[in-house]
NUGU-44528 format. One record per atom (N, C-alpha, C): z, x, y. Coordinates in steps of 0.2 Angstrom, whole numbers, padded with zeros to 4 digits, always signed. Layout:
N
ZXY...
***
This chain:
366
+0071+0066+0098+0073+0061+0093+0074+0054+0096+0071+0049+0093+0071+0042+0095+0077+0038+0092+0081+0035+0095+0086+0031+0093+0085+0024+0094+0086+0019+0090+0085+0012+0091+0091+0009+0092+0092+0005+0098+0098+0002+0099+0097-0006+0098+0101-0009+0094+0100-0016+0092+0105-0020+0097+0101-0024+0101+0105-0028+0106+0106-0036+0104+0103-0038+0098+0103-0044+0096+0102-0045+0088+0104-0050+0085+0104-0051+0078+0096-0052+0076+0092-0054+0081+0085-0055+0079+0081-0048+0078+0085-0043+0080+0082-0036+0079+0080-0034+0072+0085-0037+0067+0084-0035+0060+0078-0039+0057+0076-0045+0060+0071-0049+0057+0064-0049+0061+0063-0044+0065+0057-0044+0069+0052-0041+0065+0045-0043+0066+0040-0040+0062+0039-0032+0063+0040-0030+0069+0040-0023+0071+0047-0021+0074+0050-0015+0072+0056-0014+0074+0056-0011+0082+0051-0009+0084+0050-0007+0092+0043-0007+0094+0042-0006+0100+0035-0006+0103+0031+0000+0100+0035+0006+0099+0032+0012+0097+0029+0011+0090+0032+0007+0085+0029+0006+0079+0023+0001+0080+0024-0004+0084+0019-0009+0085+0012-0005+0088+0013+0000+0092+0007+0003+0095+0004+0007+0089+0008+0010+0085+0004+0014+0079+0001+0009+0074+0004+0003+0073+0000-0001+0069-0006-0004+0072-0006-0005+0079-0012-0007+0083-0017-0002+0082-0016+0004+0083-0021+0009+0082-0024+0009+0075-0019+0008+0070-0022+0008+0063-0026+0002+0062-0025-0004+0065-0029-0010+0064-0035-0009+0068-0035-0006+0073-0042-0005+0077-0046+0000+0073-0043+0005+0070-0047+0010+0066-0050+0006+0060-0046+0002+0057-0049-0002+0051-0055-0006+0053-0054-0009+0058-0059-0014+0061-0066-0010+0062-0065-0004+0065-0071+0000+0067-0073+0004+0061-0070+0004+0055-0072+0008+0050-0079+0008+0047-0083+0002+0047-0090+0002+0045-0094+0006+0049-0092+0008+0056-0096+0012+0060-0094+0020+0059-0089+0021+0056-0086+0028+0055-0088+0031+0048-0089+0027+0043-0090+0030+0037-0097+0027+0034-0099+0030+0028-0105+0028+0025-0104+0022+0021-0110+0019+0018-0109+0013+0014-0105+0014+0008-0106+0020+0005-0103+0021-0002-0095+0021-0001-0093+0025+0004-0086+0025+0005-0083+0018+0008-0087+0015+0011-0085+0008+0014-0083+0003+0008-0088+0004+0003-0087+0000-0004-0080+0002-0007-0079+0009-0007-0073+0011-0010-0067+0009-0006-0067+0009+0000-0061+0006+0004-0060-0001+0003-0066-0005+0002-0065-0012+0001-0062-0013-0006-0063-0009-0011-0060-0009-0017-0053-0008-0017-0051-0003-0012-0044-0001-0011-0040-0008-0008-0043-0011-0004-0040-0017-0001-0039-0022-0006-0044-0023-0011-0043-0028-0016-0037-0027-0020-0037-0020-0022-0031-0018-0027-0025-0019-0023-0025-0018-0016-0019-0018-0012-0016-0025-0012-0021-0030-0012-0019-0037-0012-0015-0039-0018-0019-0037-0024-0015-0038-0030-0009-0034-0031-0008-0028-0028-0002-0024-0028+0003-0028-0024+0002-0031-0018+0007-0035-0015+0009-0041-0018+0005-0044-0022+0007-0050-0026+0012-0048-0031+0010-0042-0035+0015-0040-0040+0021-0037-0037+0020-0034-0031+0026-0031-0028+0032-0036-0026+0029-0042-0024+0034-0048-0023+0038-0049-0029+0035-0049-0035+0039-0051-0041+0043-0045-0044+0040-0039-0044+0043-0033-0047+0048-0030-0042+0045-0028-0036+0049-0024-0031+0054-0028-0027+0053-0035-0026+0057-0039-0022+0062-0043-0026+0059-0045-0032+0064-0050-0036+0066-0046-0042+0063-0041-0044+0066-0037-0049+0064-0040-0056+0058-0043-0056+0056-0046-0063+0050-0043-0065+0051-0039-0071+0045-0035-0074+0039-0040-0076+0033-0038-0075+0028-0042-0077+0022-0037-0080+0020-0038-0086+0014-0035-0088+0008-0040-0089+0008-0045-0086+0003-0050-0087-0001-0052-0081-0001-0048-0076-0004-0051-0069-0012-0050-0070-0014-0047-0074-0022-0047-0075-0024-0054-0077-0020-0058-0080-0022-0065-0082-0023-0069-0076-0019-0068-0071-0019-0072-0064-0025-0069-0060-0027-0063-0061-0033-0060-0058-0039-0064-0061-0039-0065-0067-0044-0068-0071-0044-0076-0069-0038-0079-0068-0038-0086-0066-0041-0087-0059-0039-0083-0054-0042-0083-0048-0049-0082-0048-0051-0077-0051-0059-0075-0052-0063-0081-0055-0061-0083-0060-0065-0088-0064-0064-0095-0060-0058-0097-0058-0057-0103-0054-0062-0103-0048-0062-0098-0044-0066-0098-0038-0074-0099-0039-0076-0096-0045-0083-0096-0046-0085-0103-0049-0080-0105-0054-0081-0112-0057-0081-0118-0052-0077-0117-0047-0076-0123-0042-0082-0123-0038-0086-0117-0037-0092-0117-0033-0098-0119-0037-0098-0117-0043-0104-0118-0047-0104-0125-0051-0098-0126-0053-0098-0132-0057-0096-0138-0053-0091-0137-0049-0088-0143-0045-0092-0144-0038-0096-0139-0036-0100-0139-0030-0096-0139-0024-0090-0136-0024-0086-0135-0018-0089-0129-0014-0088-0129-0007-0090-0123-0003-0085-0118-0004-0087-0112-0002-0082-0106-0003-0076-0107+0001-0076-0110+0007-0070-0110+0011-0065-0115+0008-0067-0119+0003-0062-0123-0001-0061-0120-0007-0066-0118-0011-0064-0115-0018-0060-0109-0017-0061-0105-0012-0057-0098-0012-0049-0100-0012-0047-0104-0007-0039-0105-0007-0037-0109-0013-0041-0113-0015-0040-0117-0021-0039-0113-0027-0043-0108-0028-0042-0103-0033-0035-0100-0033-0033-0097-0027-0027-0094-0026-0021-0099-0028-0022-0106-0026-0017-0111-0027-0016-0113-0034-0022-0113-0038-0022-0114-0045-0018-0109-0049-0020-0103-0047-0016-0097-0050-0009-0097-0048-0007-0099-0042+0000-0099-0040+0004-0105-0044+0001-0111-0044+0004-0116-0048+0005-0115-0055-0001-0112-0058+0000-0110-0065+0005-0105-0067+0005-0100-0062+0011-0095-0063+0018-0097-0063+0019-0102-0058+0025-0105-0058+0027-0109-0064+0022-0113-0066+0023-0117-0072+0025-0113-0078+0021-0108-0079+0022-0103-0085+0029-0100-0084+0031-0098-0078+0037-0095-0077+0043-0099-0079+0043-0106-0079+0048-0110-0080+0052-0109-0087+0048-0108-0092+0052-0107-0098+0054-0099-0099+0052-0095-0095+0053-0088-0095+0058-0085-0090+0061-0090-0086+0065-0087-0080+0072-0085-0083+0074-0086-0089+0080-0084-0092+0079-0078-0096+0073-0075-0096+0072-0069-0099+0074-0063-0094+0076-0057-0097+0077-0051-0093+0074-0045-0096+0072-0040-0091+0070-0034-0093+0064-0034-0098+0065-0030-0104+0059-0029-0108+0057-0036-0111+0061-0041-0112+0060-0047-0115+0055-0051-0110+0056-0051-0104+0052-0054-0099+0045-0050-0099+0045-0043-0099+0039-0040-0099+0035-0041-0105+0038-0042-0111+0034-0043-0117+0031-0050-0117+0035-0055-0114+0032-0062-0114+0026-0062-0109+0026-0059-0103+0021-0059-0099+0015-0055-0102+0016-0050-0106+0011-0046-0109+0007-0051-0114+0011-0055-0118+0008-0059-0123+0004-0064-0119+0006-0067-0113+0002-0071-0109-0005-0068-0107-0005-0062-0105-0011-0059-0103-0016-0058-0109-0013-0057-0115-0018-0057-0121-0020-0064-0123-0016-0069-0122-0018-0076-0124-0024-0078-0119-0023-0076-0112-0028-0078-0107-0035-0075-0109-0035-0069-0111-0042-0066-0113-0045-0070-0118-0041-0072-0123-0044-0076-0129-0046-0083-0126-0042-0086-0122-0044-0093-0119-0050-0093-0116-0051-0088-0112-0058-0087-0108-0064-0087-0113-0063-0083-0119-0068-0083-0124-0069-0089-0127-0064-0093-0129-0064-0099-0132-0067-0105-0128-0066-0105-0121-0068-0110-0117-0075-0107-0114-0080-0106-0119-0086-0103-0117-0090-0108-0113-0091-0115-0114-0095-0119-0110-0093-0119-0103-0087-0117-0101-0084-0117-0094-0084-0110-0091-0082-0105-0095-0081-0099-0093-0087-0094-0094-0092-0096-0099-0097-0091-0101-0095-0087-0106-0089-0087-0109-0087-0083-0115-0088-0076-0113-0090-0072-0118-0091-0065-0118-0097-0063-0113-0101-0068-0112-0107-0066-0107-0105-0066-0100-0099-0069-0098-0096-0069-0092-0100-0074-0087-0098-0073-0081-0101-0077-0075-0104-0073-0070-0108-0076-0066-0111-0072-0060-0108-0075-0054-0105-0071-0050-0102-0074-0043-0107-0075-0038-0108-0081-0035-0113-0082-0030-0111-0078-0023-0115-0078-0019-0114-0075-0012-0109-0079-0008-0105-0076-0004-0100-0079+0000-0103-0083+0006-0102-0089+0007-0105-0093+0012-0099-0095+0017-0099-0093+0023-0094-0095+0027-0097-0098+0033-0096-0104+0034-0099-0108+0039-0106-0107+0041-0110-0106+0035-0117-0105+0036-0119-0098+0036-0114-0093+0036-0116-0086+0036-0115-0083+0029-0120-0080+0026-0120-0078+0019-0118-0071+0019-0113-0069+0015-0110-0062+0014-0112-0060+0007-0115-0055+0006-0116-0051+0000-0114-0044+0000-0111-0042-0005-0107-0036-0005-0113-0030-0004-0118-0031-0007-0124-0026-0006-0128-0027+0000-0129-0033+0001-0134-0034+0007-0130-0034+0014-0124-0035+0014-0120-0034+0020-0113-0032+0019-0113-0025+0017-0106-0022+0015-0101-0023+0020-0103-0022+0027-0098-0022+0032-0095-0029+0033-0099-0034+0032-0096-0041+0033-0091-0042+0027-0093-0040+0021-0089-0041+0015-0082-0037+0016-0083-0031+0019-0077-0027+0020-0072-0031+0025-0075-0033+0031-0071-0037+0036-0068-0043+0033-0071-0047+0029-0068-0052+0025-0062-0050+0021-0063-0045+0017-0058-0043+0013-0052-0040+0017-0054-0037+0023-0048-0035+0027-0044-0040+0030-0048-0046+0032-0045-0052+0035-0040-0055+0030-0042-0055+0023-0038-0058+0018-0032-0053+0017-0033-0047+0017-0027-0042+0016-0022-0043+0022-0024-0044+0028-0020-0044+0034-0016-0051+0033-0019-0056+0031-0016-0063+0029-0011-0062+0024-0012-0058+0019-0007-0057+0014-0001-0053+0016-0003-0048+0020+0003-0044+0023+0007-0048+0028+0004-0053+0031+0008-0057+0036+0012-0062+0032+0010-0065+0026+0014-0069+0021+0020-0065+0019+0018-0059+0016+0023-0054+0014+0029-0053+0019+0027-0051+0025+0032-0049+0030+0036-0055+0032+0033-0060+0033+0037-0066+0035+0041-0069+0029+0039-0068+0023+0043-0070+0017+0050-0066+0017+0049-0059+0018+0055-0055+0018+0060-0057+0023+0058-0059+0029+0062-0061+0034+0065-0068+0033+0063-0072+0028+0065-0079+0027+0071-0079+0023+0075-0085+0022+0080-0085+0017+0078-0085+0010+0072-0087+0009+0069-0086+0002+0068-0078+0000+0066-0074+0005+0066-0067+0004+0073-0064+0003+0078-0067+0006+0085-0064+0005+0087-0066-0002+0085-0072-0004+0087-0074-0011+0083-0070-0016+0077-0068-0015+0073-0064-0019+0077-0057-0020+0079-0054-0015+0083-0048-0015+0090-0049-0018+0093-0054-0017+0099-0056-0021+0099-0056-0028+0093-0059-0031+0092-0060-0038+0090-0053-0040+0087-0049-0037+0085-0042-0039+0091-0038-0040+0096-0038-0035+0101-0033-0035+0107-0036-0040+0108-0042-0041+0113-0045-0045+0112-0052-0046+0110-0054-0052+0110-0062-0053+0117-0065-0053+0122-0062-0055+0129-0064-0055+0131-0065-0048+0130-0060-0043+0132-0061-0036+0128-0066-0033+0121-0067-0035+0117-0072-0032+0119-0079-0033+0121-0080-0040+0124-0086-0042+0130-0088-0038+0134-0083-0037+0141-0084-0033+0140-0086-0026+0134-0084-0023+0132-0085-0016+0129-0092-0016+0127-0095-0021+0124-0102-0021+0117-0102-0022+0114-0096-0024+0107-0095-0025+0105-0098-0032+0100-0103-0032+0098-0106-0039+0093-0100-0042+0096-0096-0046+0092-0091-0049+0085-0093-0053+0086-0098-0058+0079-0100-0061+0074-0102-0056+0076-0106-0051+0071-0109-0046+0068-0103-0042+0073-0099-0040+0070-0093-0036+0065-0089-0040+0067-0087-0046+0062-0084-0050+0055-0087-0051+0056-0094-0052+0049-0098-0053+0045-0097-0046+0049-0098-0040+0045-0098-0034+0042-0091-0033+0046-0085-0035+0043-0079-0035+0037-0078-0039+0037-0081-0045+0031-0080-0049+0025-0084-0046+0027-0090-0043+0021-0094-0040+0018-0090-0034+0022-0087-0029+0020-0084-0023+0016-0078-0025+0019-0074-0030+0016-0068-0033+0009-0069-0036+0008-0074-0040+0002-0076-0043-0003-0079-0038+0000-0082-0033-0005-0085-0028-0009-0079-0025-0005-0074-0023-0008-0068-0019-0013-0065-0024-0010-0064-0030-0015-0061-0035-0021-0065-0037-0021-0071-0037-0027-0075-0038-0032-0074-0032-0029-0074-0026-0034-0072-0020-0037-0066-0022-0034-0061-0024-0037-0054-0025-0042-0055-0031-0040-0059-0036-0045-0060-0041-0052-0063-0039-0051-0068-0034-0057-0072-0032-0061-0067-0028-0058-0062-0024-0063-0057-0020-0066-0052-0025-0062-0050-0030-0064-0046-0035-0070-0048-0039-0070-0055-0040-0076-0057-0044-0083-0056-0039-0082-0058-0033-0088-0056-0028-0089-0049-0028-0084-0045-0028-0085-0038-0028-0089-0035-0034-0087-0037-0040-0090-0035-0046-0097-0038-0047-0098-0044-0045-0104-0048-0046-0105-0052-0052-0105-0048-0058-0105-0051-0064-0099-0049-0068-0095-0053-0070-0088-0051-0073-0088-0055-0080-0084-0051-0085-0083-0054-0092-0075-0053-0093-0073-0056-0098-0066-0056-0100-0063-0049-0100-0068-0044-0102-0065-0037-0103-0063-0034-0096-0065-0037-0091-0063-0034-0084-0056-0036-0083-0053-0040-0087-0046-0042-0085-0041-0042-0092-0042-0036-0095-0039-0035-0101-0031-0032-0100-0028-0031-0105-0021-0029-0104-0020-0022-0100-0025-0018-0101-0024-0012-0098-0024-0012-0090-0028-0018-0088-0028-0019-0080-0020-0021-0078-0017-0025-0082-0010-0027-0081-0006-0021-0080-0006-0016-0085-0002-0010-0085-0004-0006-0079-0010-0006-0078-0013-0002-0072-0010-0004-0065-0009-0011-0065-0007-0014-0059+0001-0012-0058+0005-0012-0064+0012-0011-0063+0013-0003-0062+0009+0001-0065+0010+0008-0063+0008+0010-0056+0003+0006-0053+0001+0007-0047+0006+0006-0042+0010+0001-0042+0016-0001-0038+0021+0004-0039+0022+0007-0045+0027+0012-0046+0026+0018-0043+0019+0020-0043+0017+0027-0040+0017+0026-0033+0015+0020-0030+0015+0019-0023+0022+0019-0020+0027+0015-0023+0034+0015-0021+0036+0008-0021+0041+0006-0026+0043-0001-0027+0047-0003-0021+0045-0010-0020+0049-0013-0015+0047-0013-0008+0041-0010-0007+0038-0009+0000+0031-0011+0000+0029-0014+0006+0022-0015+0007+0017-0009+0007+0020-0004+0010+0016+0002+0010+0015+0005+0003+0020+0004-0002+0019+0006-0008+0013+0003-0012+0011-0004-0010+0006-0007-0013-0001-0004-0011-0001-0002-0004-0007+0002-0002-0008+0009-0004-0002+0013-0004-0003+0019-0007-0005+0019-0014-0002+0015-0018-0004+0014-0025-0011+0012-0026-0013+0008-0022-0020+0006-0022-0025+0012-0021-0023+0016-0016-0027+0022-0015-0028+0026-0021-0023+0027-0025-0023+0031-0031-0027+0028-0036-0026+0021-0037-0030+0018-0042-0037+0017-0041-0039+0016-0035-0046+0014-0033-0050+0021-0032-0047+0026-0029-0050+0032-0028-0050+0038-0033-0045+0037-0038-0045+0042-0043-0051+0043-0047-0055+0038-0049-0061+0039-0053-0066+0042-0049-0067+0040-0042-0071+0044-0038-0070+0051-0037-0063+0052-0036-0061+0059-0035-0062+0063-0041-0061+0061-0047-0063+0064-0053-0070+0066-0054-0074+0061-0052-0082+0062-0052-0084+0067-0047-0081+0067-0041-0083+0072-0036-0081+0079-0039-0075+0079-0041-0072+0086-0044-0077+0089-0049-0079+0084-0054-0083+0086-0060-0090+0089-0057-0093+0085-0052-0099+0087-0049-0099+0094-0046-0093+0095-0042-0092+0101-0038-0091+0107-0043-0087+0106-0049-0087+0111-0054-0093+0113-0057-0097+0108-0058-0104+0109-0061-0108+0113-0057-0108+0112-0050-0113+0115-0045-0110+0122-0044-0104+0123-0043-0101+0130-0041-0098+0134-0046-0096+0131-0052-0093+0135-0057-0098+0135-0063-0102+0130-0064-0106+0130-0070-0104+0127-0076-0098+0123-0075-0096+0119-0081-0100+0113-0082-0100+0110-0088-0104+0105-0090-0101+0098-0086-0106+0094-0085-0104+0088-0081-0103+0082-0086-0102+0083-0093-0101+0078-0097-0095+0075-0096-0094+0068-0096-0088+0064-0095-0084+0065-0101-0077+0066-0099-0072+0066-0105-0069+0059-0106-0070+0056-0111-0067+0050-0112-0059+0050-0111-0057+0045-0107-0050+0044-0106-0047+0049-0101-0051+0052-0097-0049+0057-0092-0045+0054-0087-0048+0048-0084-0045+0045-0079-0038+0042-0081-0037+0039-0087-0031+0037-0089-0026+0042-0090-0028+0048-0093-0024+0054-0094-0021+0056-0087-0026+0057-0082-0024+0060-0076-0019+0055-0072-0020+0049-0073-0015+0044-0070-0008+0044-0073-0008+0045-0080-0002+0046-0084+0002+0052-0081-0002+0058-0080+0001+0064-0078+0004+0063-0071+0001+0059-0067+0003+0058-0060+0009+0054-0060+0009+0049-0065+0015+0044-0065+0021+0048-0068+0020+0052-0073+0026+0056-0075+0029+0061-0070+0024+0064-0066+0027+0068-0061+0031+0065-0056+0029+0059-0054+0032+0055-0049+0039+0053-0052+0039+0051-0058+0046+0049-0061+0051+0054-0061+0048+0060-0062+0053+0066-0063+0055+0069-0056+0050+0069-0051+0051+0072-0045+0052+0068-0039+0049+0062-0039+0049+0057-0033+0049+0050-0036+0055+0048-0038+0055+0041-0040+0054+0035-0035+0054+0037-0029+0052+0032-0023+0045+0032-0022+0041+0036-0026+0034+0035-0026+0031+0039-0019+0025+0037-0018+0021+0040-0012+0025+0038-0006+0027+0032-0006+0031+0029+0000+0037+0034+0002+0040+0036-0004+0046+0040-0003+0044+0047+0001+0038+0050-0001+0036+0056+0002+0034+0054+0009+0031+0049+0011+0029+0047+0017+0036+0046+0022+0041+0042+0019+0047+0041+0023+0051+0048+0024+0051+0052+0020+0054+0059+0021+0050+0063+0026+0044+0063+0026+0040+0066+0031+0041+0063+0038+0041+0056+0038+0042+0053+0045+0049+0054+0047+0054+0054+0043+0061+0055+0045+0062+0062+0048+0058+0067+0044+0059+0074+0047+0057+0075+0054+0051+0072+0056+0049+0073+0062+0053+0068+0067+0055+0063+0065+0059+0058+0070+0066+0062+0071+0069+0065+0066+0076+0068+0067+0076+0075+0069+0070+0078+0069+0070+0086+0070+0073+0087+0077+0077+0092+0077+0079+0097+0072+0086+0095+0068+0087+0089+0068+0094+0087+0065+0093+0085+0058+0087+0085+0055+0086+0083+0048+0089+0087+0043+0092+0084+0038+0096+0087+0033+0093+0086+0026+0092+0091+0022+0089+0091+0015+0092+0086+0011+0098+0085+0011+0102+0080+0006+0102+0073+0009+0098+0072+0014+0099+0065+0017+0096+0060+0012+0092+0061+0007+0089+0056+0003+0091+0057-0004+0097+0060-0005+0100+0061-0012+0102+0054-0014+0100+0052-0020+0102+0045-0023+0109+0045-0025+0112+0040-0023+0119+0039-0025+0120+0035-0031+0124+0038-0036+0125+0035-0042+0131+0030-0042+0129+0024-0039+0134+0019-0039+0131+0012-0041+0135+0008-0044+0132+0002-0046+0137-0004-0045+0134-0010-0044+0138-0015-0043+0142-0017-0049+0149-0019-0048+0153-0021-0054+0150-0027-0057+0147-0032-0053+0144-0038-0056+0138-0036-0061+0135-0030-0060+0129-0028-0064+0132-0026-0071+0138-0023-0071+0141-0021-0077+0144-0027-0081+0145-0033-0078+0147-0038-0082+0142-0043-0085+0136-0041-0084+0130-0045-0087+0130-0044-0095
***
């Protein structure tokens, strides 16, 4: 059993709690870099899709998991990042290295501005407001047809980085490495944000707005900043998603995508970076898994291969209900229990993760 001894206050804000954890993440990073030589092109494309969803999940996790603000409108900011990236390249003539970060910045600024009139909303009211925003964004894209292409959509050009052209189909390994680099950049932002005073303010607002105000936290400003950072990361994900899809229309960013993103972080585990990745694995690989299972049943059992409409959505709904009933902490909760079991063996106790039914008095005063 390993025991960590804290010898300074800096221990609580280090990126890695010890060298053992750093070594494991170094192995994981090396494996991810070498992945194009370890798997085929099809699975590499699926893993790239997982990383894109993980970036969007981290963006939403900052808002929902860290700040406690429900959002059902993040598909709108996926669309803003996607369309802004392509429009800046095709209409404004900007290179990708400029258009890509600008797309995220436009999405972040727009998210912060939209959040200003909604920061005083709570719970279901905030969720409904963001849901309406997602519906309106889809209509705006159709109305602004001269700029966005309307229902016909837009075609994303190849990525050009300092003279090197990256195409998802022509060079899938390079496209994967680029997506991995953006993913690691977003993880770095997320981790450093949690260590900063702003990250502590996010947690204070999430746990109790009354207590946060008593400690001097400007709650409306903190919520607006959380929206801005969240939509900035989501906009970067949308920009990459446009190049991944190739040709995209407003239907690719409908309300169901917003609901899917929210359910993704719930299944993965709210309030954790790992939860964004675990949820992305479920969202991105579930259709592929269902397709493989259907083909296997057809080949070995003789069942029909006809696709059942709504099967993916129904399967994900069953998974969500199962997690809500048996593991509210999501896939990360299962991972944490397994890890703790091996770290504390043979002193692990089954009741260690029983949730305490205690609430802050300040929450009851709201």
